[in-house]
N, C-alpha and C positions, 0 to 999 in steps of 0.2 A: 296462197294466203287463204285462210278459212273465212268464209262469209259469216258475218255476225248473225246469230239467230234473232228472229223477229222478237221473241220474248225478251231477250236481253236488251234490244233496242228500246222496246216499250218501257221496260223497267228502268233503264238508265234515264230516259226522258222523264219518267215519273219522279225519280229522285231529284232531278234538276228542277222540275216544275214545283214540286212540293217544297223544296228548300227555298226557292226564289219567292214563292207566294207567301210562305210563312215568315220569311225575313221581312217582306213588305208589310205584312200584317203586324208584326211586332214593332216595326218602326213607328207605328201610330201610337204606341205606348211610350215612346221617348218623350221625356220632359226636359225642357231646357233649364228648369230650376234644379233638377237633379240629374245631370247628364251622365254620370258614371255609376248608375245603378248596376250592381254586379249581376243580378239575375238577367237583365236584358243582354248583357255581354255574353253570358253563358248560353242563353237561348239562341242568340245570333250565331255563335260558334257551332252549336249543334246543327243549325240549319245550313250553315256553310259547309259542314262536313257532308251533308246530303248532296249538295251541289257538286262537290269534289268527287264523291263516290260515283254519281251519275255520269259525269264527264269522263272520268277515267275508265269506267266500265265500258263506255262506248268506244274507247280506245283499246280495249282488250287487256287492261292491266289486271292481273290476278289479285294483287293486294286490294284493289278497289272492290272486288266482289266480297272479299272477307270483311272489309271495313263496312260495306253496305249491310251485310248480315249482322255485324256487331251493332250497327246503328239501329236497326229495327229491334234487335234483342234488347238494347238499352231502353227502347220505348216500351217493350213488354214489361221490363222491371219497373219502370216508372208508373205504368198504368196499374200495376199490382197494388200500388198505394192509393189509387184514386177510385176506380170503380170496377166492378166485376165485368160489366159490359166492355169497358175499355181493354181490360186484360184479355178477354176472349177474342176481341177483334184484333188487337195487336198480335196475339198468339197465332191467330189464323194467317195474318199477313206474314209473320215471320216464317211459318211453315211453307206458305206458298212461295215466298221469295227464295227460301232455301232450296225448294224443289226446282224453281226456275234457274237459279244460279249454279246448281250442281248437277243438272241433267248431263248426260254424255255429250250432247251437242254443245252445251255451254262450256263444259269442262274442256272440250277440244278447242273452243274459241279462246279461252283464257290460258291455254297451255303455254308455259314459258318456252321461248325459243322460236315460236312461230313469227312470221312477219307481222309487225304491229299495224293495226288499222289506223288510218289517218283520218 
């Protein structure tokens, strides 16, 4: 069984923590007078995807690294409509995450057919 690279472990934990903290933050915006605001549901779903990405990257699932990269690329697109600084920062994160997730050591860890980490 291939040992999980430390960078993948850190990135997986970062996705889980980011998703969990941001869900908790957005729950403070919940209003009992308007419990079904669509934007809060979509925001929570995007944060939940981050948690799923992180958890399954730690388990060595190849689809999770692709979804994780798509997740951060989605944030690059969103930040293009908000601020130049946000666009640059998310773009740098996207490039760094792509490098981490597709290095040879990481690619070997995510290779299909290897014994899956528990």
